N, C-alpha and C positions, 0 to 999 in steps of 0.2 A: 466668918467663921463657912461661909459657902462658898466663898474664892479660895481659900486654901484647901477644901475638899476637892474642887474643880482641880486645879493646879496637880493635888496628887495624883489625881485619876489620870490628867494629861500625861506626867511623869511614866507612871505603868503603863499605859499604851504605849509611848514612844521606848520604854526599856525592853517591851516585849520583843518588836523587830531585830535590835541590838543583839536578844540574846540569839534569835533565829538566825541570825547573819553568823553568830561564834558557831553554832552548831553545824552552820555551810563549810565553815574552815575547819572543825573537826571532820566532817565527813570527806572533806578534798583530801586532808592529811592521811585518814585512815587510807583512803583511793591509792595516796601517792605510796605509802608504805605496802601495801601488798602487791603493785607493781613494780616495787624493787625487787620484793621477794622472787614474781613471776620472773625478772630480768634473770636474777643470779641462777635461778633453778632453770631456766631455756639454757645457761651458759654450762652447767651442767651436765643437762641432757644432749649436750653438742658437743663436751670432752665425754663421751660415754657413759654416763652416771646415771644412777637410776634415781627419779624423782619421789620424793615426798608424797604427790598427787597421787602417784598409780598406783590406785587401789585396786583393780579390778578392770576386765575389758570393758566395761561400761562405763567403769568412773576413772578416768586418766584423763592426765591434762595433755600427755605426750601429742597423741593424735591432732589436737588442735593445733598447738604451736608448731608441729609439723606439718600441717595439711598446706595445699598446694598453696591455699588463698593466702594463708598466713606468708608464705614466702615471697608471693608476688606481692603482697605490703611491704615487707620488709627491703625487697629489691626496689621499689617504688620510692618508696621515703630516705630509706637509708636507716632505720629503725625499725625493730621486731616489735610486733601487735603490743608488746609488754612496757618498751620506749613508747609508745604512742600514748599508752594507760598513763605514763609518767608524765609525758607531754601535759595531757589532760589534767591531772589531779595538778599539777603545778599553776596552769593557768588559773583553774578554779578557785586555788587558794590566794592564789594572788589578788581575784576579785574580791574574794569574799572578806580577806583579811582587810583588804581597804574600806571595805564597805563596812565592816563592823566598826569599825575604828572610826568614819565618820559618823556612824549613829550613836555611837556610843559617845561623841561630843555634841549630839545634838543638832549635829548639820547632814542634811535630806541628801540622798547621793540618786538620783533618778536614770544617770546616764549608767553608774557602775552596775545599779540592779537590772537592768536591761540587759546589758553584757552579760551579766552572770545569767540572765534566762538564757541566750542565746548559747553560752557554752552550755548549760545543763541540758537542752536541747537536743544540742550535736553530740553529747554524751548519752543522751537515749535512741539517737538513730545508731550511734554506733555498735549498741548494746541489742538493739534489734538486729543489726549484721552478724555481728561473730555470735549471738545466739542462735540464728540461723545456721550457719555454719557447723558451729557442734551440733544440733540434731540432725543435720543430712551426715555427719559422721556415724551417727548412732551411741553416743561416750556423753557423758556428762564432766564437763572440768570442774573440782569443786573453787579451787581459788578464781574462776572464771566467773561463778557464782556468785562468789562475795563481791566481788567487783560489778556485776550489776546490780545487786542488792544497794552498795554504797551509790552509785550516779544514779539510779533510781531513786533513792531517797534524798539525795542532793538536789532532783532534779524536780520533785513533790516539793520542798522545802521554797526551792527557788519561786515555784509557781504560786506557792502560797502566800510569798511577800510581791507578789506582781504587783503594779499600779496601773492604770493606763498612762499611755503617755503617744505624742506628736508623732508623726513619722518621721520627721527631721531629726529628733532624739533617738530614732529604732539605728537611722544610719549611723550616727556616730557609736552608738552601742556596738554595733557591726565593727565600726573601723577599731574602736577599745578594744573589744575581744579577740579580732584578729591579730593586732599588734600586740596583746598578751601572749597569744598562743605561739607567734614567730619566735618573741625571745625567750620561752620556755623551749621551742622545737631546739633553738641553737644551744641552751643550757644541758640539754640530754644529747645532740647530738655531738660533741667532743667525747665524753666516753665510749659512745656506742663506737665510734671510729677507731680508740685505742682498746676498745674489745677485739672489733673483727677484724684489724690491721695484726692484732700482736695473739691470735690465741685460736681463732678459727681456720688460717689460710697455713699453706705449707712451708716451710721455712727455704730460705731463697737457695738457687745450685748452688753446692759446694764446690768450688773449682780446687783440685786437689794440685799442688804445687808438685813439680816435678822432683824428683830423686835428687837427692845435692848429693855433690860431687863429694863431699867431704865424708871419709867412710863411717865416722864415729854418728853422723845425722841420721835420724829414724826418719823413716816417712813417715808424712801427713796422714792421718787418720780422717777420711769424712766425718765418722760419728765424733768425734772430739770434735773436732772443725763445727759441727753443728751445735754440741750441748754449750759450747762457747760461746756461740752468735746468741743463745736466749737470753731474755730478760729475765729479769728476780722472777715474776709471777710465773713466768712460764717455766721454768727450772719448778718452779713448786709444785704446778700440774702436771708435769712429767714424773715428779719422783711420784706424786698421791697415785699417777695410774701404774706406773712400773710395779710398785708394793699390791696395790689391785689384783695386778696381772701375775707377782709371781705365789700371791696366795692362792689364786684359782687352780683347783684339781686338772691334772691332766688326766683326762675320760679315753678310755678305747672306744675303738670305732663303731667295736659290737658286730650286732647282724645287718651293716648298711653296707652294702659294697659300691666303691668307689666305681661312677658312671661315666663322666666326663669332668676334664680338666682343662684349661689353661697353662699354657706353660711350655718349658724347653722339651726336647724331643728324648731328653736320656732324666726325668724326675727324678731318678733313684738317687741323684746327688746333688737334687735341691734342698737347701737347707731348711727353705721355710713353706709349708704347706696348709694354706689357705683354706675353708672351710668358710662358705657364709650362705645365710639364709635370708631372702627380701620376700618383700610383697611389689606389686609393680605399682601399686596407687600409694606405696609408704614414699612420703617425702623427704625423709630421712634417708633413706634408703637410696633415690635417686642422687642423693648430694654423696652419699659415701661411694655408689659405683663410680661417679666421674672424677671421685678424689683418687679411686685405689685406679681407676686407669692411668691421671696423672701420675703417682707414684709410681705404677710401674714403667712407664716411659723414661723415669730417670734412673731406672738399678740396671744394674748388669744382668744378663738375660737370664744365667743360672741361678737368679736369688731365689725366687718362688714360684709357685703354682696356686691357681686359685683354681675351688670347686664350688661350683652354682649350685646349689639349693633353694628350694623354693617355699615359703611358708605365708601364702597365702589367707590374709585376715577378713576370712568370710566364713559363715556356720555351712552356707551349703558344700561346699568342698574341703574344710577343716572341723573337723570335729571336735578340737579344741578350743572352738571360737565360738561365743554365745551371740555373735550380732550378725544380723545376714549385712550381705551386698547389693543394695538394690542395681546398682548398675550391672553386673556380673565383670566387672571387668578383674579383679583380682581372681577369679578362677580362672576365667579364660586365659589369663596372661600365662598365669602358673602352668596349665597344660599345653601352651603354645609353647612355652621355651622350653619344656620337658620334651616337645616334638621336634627342637631344634638341636638337641644335646646330640655332638659329634661334629655337627658343622662349623664348618670357618665362620660362617653367619652370623652367630650366635650372639656375641656378645653388639655386635652391628645393631642387630636387633632389638636387644636389650636395652640398649641408648636411645635407640630410638623411641621405642616408647614409653619409657622414660622420661624423653621430652614432652611426649604426649601427654602426659597423665593426669592432666586439668581434665581432658575430654575424652578419655578413653571410654569405649565401650565394647563390647565383644566382636563384632562387625569390625571394628577399624581394626585389631590385635589383629584378625586373620588378613584384613588389606596387607597388613606390615608383612606377616612371617608367611602367607602362602607363596607368595613367589620363590622363597626361599629352599621351599620343600617341593617345587614343580608343581604348582596350581591350588587351588584353592578344597577340590575334592581329596588330596590325597592328606592335605591339614588337617580337615571333617574327621576323616577315616582314624588318623593318629589322634585326635583329642579325644574321641569318645571312645580309643578303644582299652581293652582293660589292663592291658600291660602300662599305657601312659597313666592311667587312674593307680596301679598299685604302686609305679613310681613315685607321683604326688603324696599317697598316704606314704611310704619310706621317707618320705623326705620330712613331712609334718611329725611322725613319729620320731623321726633322729632327733629333729631339735626338742620336742618334747623330755625325748630323755635328759638331754641338756639344760633341761629348767628354762627353757626360751621363755625370757619376760614382755620381749619385744623386738621389733625389727628395726635394723639388721642386727641379725645375731652374727658373729664372726669368730673364727677359732682359729688359731692359730697352734700348730703341730698339736692339735687336739686340747688346747687352753684356751677361753674365752681370755678374747682381749679388745678393750672399749674400742668403739668403731670410730676413733679421732686420729683424720687423717694425718698430721705432724707428727702425734707422736709414733702410730705405725710407721711415716715416711722413717724414725730414727730406727725403731726395732728392727726394720727390714732392712736397712742400711748395716746395723749389729749383725745381719743374719739368724733372726731370733736369738741370740745371747743375751739370757734377761740377766747376767752377770756381766758383760763389756764392759770394760776397764774403766770408759770413759764415761760409766755411770756415776762412779765412786765421786764424780764433781758435782752431784744432785745433794741437796739438802735433805734432811733427814724428813721422810714423809708424815704428812699430816693423818690424824686415826679417820679410817676410813667409815 
């Protein structure tokens, strides 16, 4: 009887780690599902859509996902932050599943156990880094918070299962964890390249064939050629965005006079008029600005004009905002660019500031802009003048009337359009015609 009781107690004790290991697998799978959702939401944001997690100015995923830090990580790794979260989840789930299976068969797995702990510690470090970025931006990312809790829960459970081991076993465990992470990275990298290569870049330049000598042959249309070259998923995205644009109301300018715009000398005959609101520290704004310049370089000169407006995401100079900007760069950038209105160097200076937005300070903004205005004294007089502040107030009130929900906000002929480069490229080629015959080849839009 004594031997039977001892055996049953031992079985229960051995079953406890197995159950914990299966819980580790469940946490990893939940984190992976959340990472996939975040990745899809990121693609929605890049296509100009609204995010479900954008609740308010202080509860919003978009500023975190579009931050300069997130974009730098994407450039270095080839994956967005959500993609790296997916890599971590696949790595953790693979090791946790193997660990649970071995324990379930009554076989010890000290090597996998230590690899799991290393993966968990890597997750804790990542949580600390990304949480600090979110804190510095002054926003709470709800889906990020969910990821943090899952990762920390995984780490706590892994630590609870930990038992001592030799240094040699730790080295092997590090190799196992690294190998699993590399395989997971490869698993995530292929779809990432498909997304980046297919949806986020401008279509290739279309070479329009010369007019045919046959009288009955119709001339080639670049919009039709571009639509034909889209993949099935790209066509669906374009159809959805076109339906969204058609549904947007055309709003009058109201009491907001035109001050400055870039375009041909005779703008009265230009079919597309763009008004854009940006913040100098907004990551999506920087990307959109570069994309817009690339689009303009491809279009005939008489296609569009661009009217730049400012919407600094800082309560110090924008009463619509609830969060401060400790750096002071958003307000300084908006005022300095307003001072540059009417100068040929406006867009050159704007591009320069966007390129340095990771480290922008009011002093650096003044250094970049002052030479174009005749010196620092002239710039400071302009930035502090009541006229310049009134212009900024006009920009922000104009955007608020258009129910701005984030930057960049883009209007085409008074109608809000998604700030998605490939879509705008085709739309501008169609000279703003939302009913261009080439769009008949697009599928039916999905419910918005």
